[in-house]
C-alpha positions in Angstrom: 7.3 21.6 1.1 10.6 21.5 2.9 12.4 24.5 4.4 15.2 24.2 1.9 12.8 24.2 -1.0 11.0 27.2 0.5 14.3 29.1 0.6 15.0 28.1 -3.0 11.5 29.3 -4.0 12.1 32.7 -2.4 15.5 32.7 -4.0 14.1 32.5 -7.6 10.6 34.1 -7.4 11.7 37.5 -8.6 10.0 40.8 -7.6 6.8 39.3 -6.2 5.0 40.5 -3.1 5.6 38.5 0.1 1.9 37.8 0.4 1.9 36.0 -2.9 4.9 33.9 -2.0 3.5 32.9 1.4 0.2 32.0 -0.2 2.0 29.9 -2.8 3.9 28.1 0.0 0.8 27.6 2.0 -1.0 26.2 -1.0 1.7 23.7 -1.6 1.5 22.5 2.0 -2.3 22.5 1.9 -2.7 24.9 4.7 -5.3 26.8 2.7 -8.4 24.8 1.6 -9.7 27.4 -0.9 -9.2 26.3 -4.5 -8.1 29.9 -5.3 -4.9 29.5 -3.2 -3.7 26.6 -5.2 -1.5 28.5 -7.6 -1.0 32.2 -7.4 2.3 32.6 -9.4 4.2 30.4 -11.7 7.9 30.9 -11.3 8.3 34.3 -12.7 9.6 34.7 -16.0 12.4 35.6 -18.4 13.1 35.1 -22.2 15.9 35.6 -24.7 18.7 37.7 -26.0 21.2 38.7 -28.6 23.7 37.3 -31.1 26.6 35.4 -29.8 29.8 35.4 -31.9 32.6 34.0 -29.7 32.6 32.8 -26.1 35.6 32.2 -23.8 35.4 30.4 -20.5 37.4 31.7 -17.5 37.6 31.3 -13.8 36.2 34.2 -11.9 37.5 35.9 -8.7 35.0 35.5 -5.9 32.4 38.2 -6.1 29.5 38.6 -3.6 26.0 39.5 -4.9 22.7 39.9 -3.2 19.4 38.4 -4.5 17.1 41.1 -3.0 19.0 43.9 -4.7 18.7 41.9 -8.0 15.0 41.6 -7.7 14.4 45.3 -7.0 16.6 46.3 -9.9 15.1 43.7 -12.2 11.6 45.1 -11.5 12.7 48.6 -12.5 14.3 47.3 -15.7 11.1 45.3 -16.6 9.1 48.5 -16.4 11.6 50.4 -18.4 11.7 47.7 -21.1 7.9 47.6 -21.3 7.6 51.4 -21.5 10.1 51.4 -24.4 8.1 48.9 -26.5 4.6 50.1 -25.4 4.4 53.1 -27.7 5.4 51.1 -30.7 3.7 47.7 -30.3 0.9 48.1 -27.8 -2.8 48.1 -28.9 -4.6 50.7 -26.7 -7.7 49.2 -25.1 -8.5 51.1 -21.8 -11.5 48.9 -21.0 -12.6 49.3 -17.4 -15.0 46.8 -15.8 -16.2 45.7 -12.3 -16.6 42.2 -10.9 -17.1 41.1 -7.3 -16.3 44.5 -6.1 -13.0 44.7 -7.9 -12.5 47.2 -10.7 -10.2 46.0 -13.5 -8.8 48.0 -16.4 -7.0 46.4 -19.4 -4.8 49.3 -20.6 -3.2 47.7 -23.6 -1.8 44.5 -25.1 1.4 43.6 -26.9 1.5 40.6 -29.3 4.9 38.9 -29.7 5.9 36.1 -32.0 5.1 33.5 -29.3 3.5 35.4 -26.4 1.0 38.1 -25.5 1.6 40.8 -22.8 -1.4 42.2 -21.0 -1.2 45.4 -19.0 -3.8 45.4 -16.3 -4.7 47.5 -13.2 -7.0 46.1 -10.4 -8.5 48.3 -7.7 -10.0 46.5 -4.7 -10.5 49.5 -2.4 -14.2 49.0 -2.1 -13.9 45.5 -0.6 -14.7 45.3 3.1 -11.9 42.8 3.7 -9.4 45.2 2.1 -10.2 48.2 4.3 -7.5 47.3 6.8 -4.9 47.4 4.0 -4.6 43.7 3.7 -4.4 41.9 0.4 -5.6 38.4 -0.5 -4.8 36.7 -3.8 -8.5 35.8 -4.3 -9.1 39.5 -5.0 -7.6 38.8 -8.5 -8.7 36.4 -11.2 -6.9 33.0 -11.6 -8.1 31.8 -15.1 -6.8 33.4 -18.3 -8.1 32.7 -21.8 -7.3 34.3 -25.1 -9.7 33.4 -27.9 -10.4 34.1 -31.6 -14.1 33.7 -31.8 -14.9 30.4 -30.0 -11.4 29.0 -30.4 -9.1 29.2 -27.4 -5.7 30.2 -28.7 -4.0 29.9 -25.3 -4.9 29.7 -21.6 -3.6 29.6 -18.1 -5.6 28.0 -15.3 -4.7 28.7 -11.7 -2.1 31.0 -13.4 0.1 28.0 -14.2 2.6 28.9 -16.9 1.7 32.6 -16.7 4.5 35.0 -16.0 3.7 38.0 -13.9 5.6 41.3 -13.3 4.6 44.0 -10.8 4.3 47.4 -12.5 2.9 49.5 -9.7 1.4 48.5 -6.3 -0.1 50.3 -3.3 -2.4 49.1 -0.5 -5.6 48.8 -2.6 -4.5 48.9 -6.2 -2.0 47.1 -8.3 -0.8 47.1 -12.0 0.6 44.0 -13.5 2.1 42.8 -16.7 0.9 39.3 -17.5 2.9 37.3 -20.1 1.0 34.3 -21.5 2.6 31.8 -23.9 0.9 31.3 -27.3 2.3 27.8 -27.6 2.0 26.7 -31.2 0.2 29.9 -32.4 2.4 32.4 -34.3 1.9 36.0 -33.2 2.2 37.2 -36.8 -0.9 35.1 -37.7 -3.0 37.1 -35.3 -2.5 40.5 -37.0 -5.9 42.1 -38.0 -7.9 39.5 -36.1 -10.3 40.3 -33.3 -9.1 38.6 -30.1 -11.0 38.2 -26.8 -9.2 38.3 -23.5 -11.0 36.7 -20.5 -9.7 36.9 -16.9 -12.0 34.8 -14.7 -12.3 33.9 -11.1 -13.3 30.3 -11.9 -13.6 28.2 -15.0 -16.7 29.4 -16.9 -17.4 32.0 -14.2 -17.4 35.7 -13.9 -14.5 38.0 -14.5 -13.2 40.6 -17.0 -13.7 40.2 -20.7 -12.3 42.6 -23.4 -11.6 42.5 -27.1 -8.8 44.0 -29.2 -7.3 43.7 -32.7 -3.5 43.7 -33.0 -1.8 45.5 -35.8 1.9 45.0 -35.0 4.0 42.1 -33.6 7.2 42.3 -31.6 9.6 40.0 -33.3 11.5 37.5 -31.2 15.1 36.5 -32.0 16.9 33.2 -31.6 20.5 32.1 -32.2 22.2 28.7 -32.0 25.4 28.7 -29.8 26.5 25.1 -29.3 29.5 25.7 -26.9 30.5 23.6 -23.9 32.5 24.7 -20.8 34.1 22.9 -17.9 33.9 24.0 -14.2 35.5 21.5 -11.8 33.5 18.3 -12.5 30.6 20.2 -14.1 30.0 20.4 -17.9 27.9 23.4 -19.0 26.6 23.3 -22.6 25.2 26.6 -23.8 22.9 25.4 -26.7 21.1 28.6 -27.8 19.7 31.9 -26.7 16.4 33.6 -27.4 15.1 37.1 -27.0 11.5 38.3 -26.5 10.1 41.7 -25.4 10.9 41.5 -21.7 13.0 38.4 -21.2 16.1 36.4 -22.2 16.1 32.6 -22.3 19.3 30.6 -22.2 19.1 26.9 -23.1 21.7 25.3 -20.9 22.4 21.6 -20.7 23.9 20.9 -17.3 22.7 18.1 -15.1 24.5 19.3 -11.9 23.8 23.1 -11.7 20.6 25.0 -11.5 18.1 22.4 -10.3 16.4 22.5 -6.9 18.7 19.8 -5.4 21.9 21.3 -6.7 24.5 23.3 -4.7 25.1 25.8 -7.5 22.8 28.1 -9.5 23.0 30.4 -12.5 22.7 34.2 -12.7 23.2 36.4 -15.8 25.2 39.7 -15.7 25.2 42.7 -18.1 27.9 45.3 -18.9 26.7 47.5 -16.1 27.3 44.8 -13.5 23.6 44.1 -12.9 22.9 40.4 -12.0 19.6 38.8 -13.1 18.4 35.7 -11.3 17.6 32.5 -13.3 14.0 31.3 -13.4 13.8 27.6 -14.4 10.9 27.0 -16.8 9.5 23.5 -16.0 12.3 21.1 -17.0 15.3 23.5 -16.9 17.5 21.7 -19.5 14.7 21.3 -22.1 12.8 24.6 -21.7 15.6 26.8 -20.6 16.4 29.4 -17.9 14.6 32.7 -18.1 16.2 36.0 -17.1 15.0 39.6 -17.2 16.2 41.2 -20.4 19.0 43.5 -19.3 18.6 47.3 -19.3 21.7 47.7 -21.4 22.3 45.1 -24.2 25.8 46.1 -25.3 28.6 43.8 -26.6 28.8 41.3 -23.8 26.8 39.4 -21.2 28.2 37.1 -18.6 26.7 33.8 -17.4 27.7 33.1 -13.8 27.7 30.0 -11.6 27.0 31.0 -8.0 26.7 29.4 -4.6 24.0 30.8 -2.4 24.6 31.7 1.3 20.8 32.1 1.8 19.8 32.0 5.5 16.5 32.6 7.2 15.5 33.1 10.9 13.1 30.8 12.7 10.2 32.8 11.4 11.3 32.4 7.8 12.5 35.9 7.2 15.6 36.2 5.1 18.7 37.3 7.1 21.3 36.6 4.5 20.6 36.8 0.8 24.2 36.9 -0.4 25.8 34.6 -3.0 29.3 34.0 -4.2 30.3 33.9 -7.8 32.4 30.8 -8.6 32.8 30.8 -12.4 32.0 33.1 -15.3 31.3 32.5 -19.0 31.6 35.7 -21.1 29.1 35.9 -23.9 30.0 38.3 -26.7 27.1 40.0 -28.4 26.6 41.8 -31.6 23.4 43.8 -32.1 21.7 43.3 -35.4 
């Protein structure tokens, strides 16, 4: 993996511990031989938003933002958004188990139209290799399965396609929100059915297994937009927007912005001036760009085109995480 791609990875990873990022980079360059270091995090998440009525393109005055501040703020907002829906949609489970010296607790689960959120805490304080305060990604499971009876409804192996948010972390304990895609399964069809959640250390191996029966489903929303904007030689088509419990997804057709090799990227801004970094989902133009759902969904969002000034020192530490806003597309919203 090249230094440039490493920087871009750090740029879009979101609020993820540095240990995870480094293990991801090491795994991609085959510096670790353990199979467990192959894929710790998929590019963290984001999914959908609110009704667009009219949109107007405009040139923006240069504004400087900072990625690290975005990440810290986004993590706070994810927790707030989850706390807001937890009391209404979550199924309380509170199942605590131990495996390989790690204690895992599944607090609750939230079923959405097309995803399931799992709220887990892991405590590895009893492990000898953790007594110096170090963390290794192999403390935690890498294989996720959600089943109805013997039928696997959805899965994530090596955590591929699984979106992870940090809820609370200290030296020997961490709480995460895991978001797993249900693919072709409709969340509403799972109401009243007993589901089994397996988090395993290897395929068919040991791990944490719990059951729950959902009774409510968080309803996603989707709106077609179909508007195109011009920025210098770039054409930006905003096809549609989707909203889920924690994320906003913008489906943007633009061949020259937002890809790893491109000079420019996207961020999303809310009415409070908070910027949310874009997380490409596989093929960006087909599967969309994910953003943390803003803390305040008022009457307007803004899609920004930015140029990163990211710089690192010889040791890979970020010494400049600023970016310049080059162009803005206001998105007018109307809450239903």
